[in-house]
C-alpha positions in Angstrom: -31.0 46.3 32.2 -34.6 45.8 31.0 -35.6 45.5 27.4 -35.8 49.0 26.1 -35.2 50.7 22.7 -31.6 52.0 22.4 -29.2 53.5 19.9 -25.6 52.4 20.2 -22.1 52.9 18.8 -19.6 50.2 18.5 -15.9 50.8 17.8 -13.0 48.6 16.7 -10.7 50.6 19.0 -10.2 54.2 20.2 -10.7 56.4 17.1 -11.2 53.3 15.0 -14.0 52.1 12.8 -17.5 53.0 14.1 -20.8 51.3 13.7 -24.2 52.8 14.7 -27.1 50.5 15.4 -30.5 50.4 17.0 -32.2 47.6 19.0 -35.0 46.9 21.4 -32.7 44.7 23.6 -29.3 46.3 24.0 -27.7 43.5 26.1 -28.7 40.8 23.7 -27.7 42.8 20.6 -24.3 43.7 21.9 -23.7 40.1 23.0 -24.5 39.0 19.4 -22.0 41.5 18.0 -19.3 40.4 20.5 -19.9 36.7 19.6 -19.7 37.6 15.9 -23.2 36.2 15.4 -24.2 39.3 13.3 -22.8 38.8 9.8 -21.8 41.9 7.9 -20.1 45.2 8.8 -19.4 44.6 12.5 -18.0 41.2 11.9 -15.8 42.3 8.9 -14.5 45.3 10.7 -14.2 44.0 14.3 -16.4 46.6 15.8 -17.3 44.9 19.1 -16.5 47.5 21.7 -19.6 49.3 23.0 -18.4 53.0 23.4 -21.8 54.8 23.5 -25.5 54.1 23.9 -28.7 56.0 24.5 -32.0 54.6 25.7 -35.3 55.7 24.3 -39.0 55.5 25.3 -40.1 54.2 21.9 -38.6 52.3 19.0 -39.7 55.1 16.6 -37.6 57.7 18.5 -34.6 55.3 18.6 -34.8 54.7 14.9 -35.1 58.4 14.2 -32.1 59.1 16.3 -30.1 56.3 14.6 -30.8 57.7 11.2 -29.7 61.2 12.3 -26.5 60.0 13.8 -25.6 58.0 10.7 -25.7 61.3 8.8 -23.3 63.1 11.2 -19.7 63.6 10.2 -17.1 61.6 12.0 -15.9 64.5 14.3 -19.4 64.9 15.7 -19.7 61.2 16.4 -16.4 61.2 18.2 -17.4 64.2 20.2 -20.6 62.5 21.2 -18.7 59.4 22.3 -16.2 61.4 24.3 -18.9 63.4 26.1 -20.2 60.1 27.7 -17.0 58.0 27.5 -13.8 60.1 27.2 -11.5 57.1 27.4 -13.4 55.0 25.0 -13.9 52.3 27.6 -15.9 49.2 26.6 -19.3 49.8 28.3 -20.3 46.1 28.0 -19.9 45.5 31.8 -22.1 48.6 32.5 -25.0 47.2 30.6 -24.8 43.5 31.5 -24.0 43.9 35.2 
């Protein structure tokens, strides 16, 4: 996967704690989360399972989308995840090949 702006959702488990983030390099950023190299929320709550992501043409559009998603209620976020990933599989292998 090439470097490209993306918005992503990590989960601690199915229907568990959710984290929404934005990055210009999805593979590198998710690897950092998985290795607990990112101090803060994801480390404290064990949100390392990539359950949803969306690539964008520009970083501005990715940031705008991230801000909107963070304002959504939990039910909408879960519905978004389950449209792409109904079983909440870890999509790490899909992005790193």
